[in-house]
C-alpha positions as CSV (number, residue, x, y, z in Angstrom):
1,M,13.6,-15.0,-46.0
2,K,11.8,-18.6,-45.7
3,W,14.5,-20.3,-43.9
4,L,15.3,-17.4,-41.8
5,K,11.5,-18.1,-40.0
6,R,11.6,-21.8,-39.9
7,N,14.8,-20.9,-38.1
8,S,14.3,-17.9,-35.9
9,I,13.4,-20.4,-32.5
10,N,16.9,-22.2,-33.3
11,I,19.3,-19.0,-34.1
12,G,17.1,-17.2,-30.8
13,I,18.1,-20.7,-28.5
14,L,21.9,-20.5,-30.0
15,T,22.2,-17.1,-29.1
16,L,21.0,-17.9,-25.6
17,L,23.4,-20.2,-24.9
18,L,25.6,-17.9,-26.1
19,V,25.5,-15.1,-23.9
20,M,25.0,-17.7,-21.1
21,I,28.3,-18.8,-22.1
22,L,30.1,-15.4,-22.4
23,I,28.8,-13.5,-19.9
24,P,29.1,-14.3,-16.2
25,D,26.7,-11.6,-15.6
26,A,24.2,-13.4,-17.3
27,K,24.8,-16.6,-16.1
28,A,25.0,-15.7,-12.2
29,T,21.5,-13.8,-12.9
30,L,20.1,-17.1,-14.5
31,I,21.3,-19.2,-11.4
32,R,20.3,-16.7,-8.8
33,G,16.9,-17.4,-10.7
34,L,17.0,-20.9,-10.2
35,M,17.8,-20.4,-6.3
36,T,14.8,-18.1,-5.5
37,I,12.8,-20.9,-7.6
38,G,14.4,-23.4,-5.5
39,F,15.5,-25.0,-8.7
40,F,18.9,-24.8,-7.9
41,K,19.8,-26.2,-4.3
42,P,23.6,-26.5,-3.5
43,N,24.9,-30.0,-1.9
44,V,25.1,-28.9,2.2
45,E,25.8,-31.1,4.0
46,E,26.4,-31.3,7.9
47,V,29.7,-31.6,9.6
48,A,30.9,-33.3,12.6
49,S,31.1,-30.9,15.1
50,G,35.3,-31.7,16.5
51,E,36.9,-28.9,17.9
52,S,40.3,-28.4,15.5
53,D,43.3,-25.5,16.0
54,L,43.1,-22.6,13.1
55,S,45.8,-21.0,14.9
56,G,48.2,-20.0,12.3
57,L,45.8,-19.4,9.4
58,K,46.1,-15.8,9.0
59,F,43.8,-13.2,6.8
60,K,43.5,-9.4,6.6
61,D,40.0,-8.0,7.7
62,V,38.4,-5.2,5.7
63,K,40.3,-2.3,7.9
64,G,43.5,-4.3,6.5
65,N,44.2,-5.8,10.0
66,V,45.6,-8.9,10.3
67,V,43.8,-11.1,12.3
68,D,44.5,-15.1,13.3
69,L,41.8,-17.5,13.0
70,G,43.5,-19.5,16.6
71,D,42.2,-15.6,18.1
72,L,38.2,-16.5,17.2
73,K,38.2,-19.7,19.3
74,G,35.0,-19.9,19.9
75,K,32.9,-16.9,17.9
76,V,31.1,-17.8,14.9
77,V,33.0,-17.5,11.2
78,F,31.8,-17.1,7.8
79,L,34.7,-17.1,5.6
80,N,33.8,-17.5,2.1
81,F,36.2,-17.5,-1.3
82,W,34.8,-16.7,-4.1
83,A,36.6,-14.5,-7.5
84,T,34.7,-11.9,-10.4
85,W,35.0,-14.5,-12.8
86,C,33.0,-17.1,-11.2
87,P,28.9,-17.2,-11.8
88,P,27.7,-19.4,-9.3
89,C,29.9,-17.1,-6.8
90,R,28.2,-14.2,-8.3
91,A,24.8,-15.5,-7.8
92,E,25.5,-16.2,-4.1
93,M,26.5,-12.3,-3.4
94,P,23.1,-10.4,-3.3
95,S,22.0,-13.2,-0.2
96,L,25.4,-13.2,1.3
97,K,25.2,-9.3,1.7
98,Q,21.2,-9.5,3.0
99,I,23.1,-12.1,5.8
100,V,26.1,-10.1,7.0
101,F,23.6,-6.8,7.3
102,T,20.8,-8.7,9.1
103,I,23.2,-9.8,11.7
């Protein structure tokens, strides 16, 4: 019993680390919290605004229609690739949802 009392903090930290490693939602929640308080800031660099030809890149939209990016020239296009198993991707989804619904 003495051993358990002396090592309870270590056991708690180890349990927390295992939860963060094994449960993607827990890690996503932690990253989302760090982004909210400003501790975790993705590195965003400005890209030179040069013209690029995107014709030939085709995607399906939400309705199942095929969209060629070349047809969207002059329009703002937000294209985001993410995965359900990626904790940083899951952490950014609430903020992206908020941006999409405010536009």
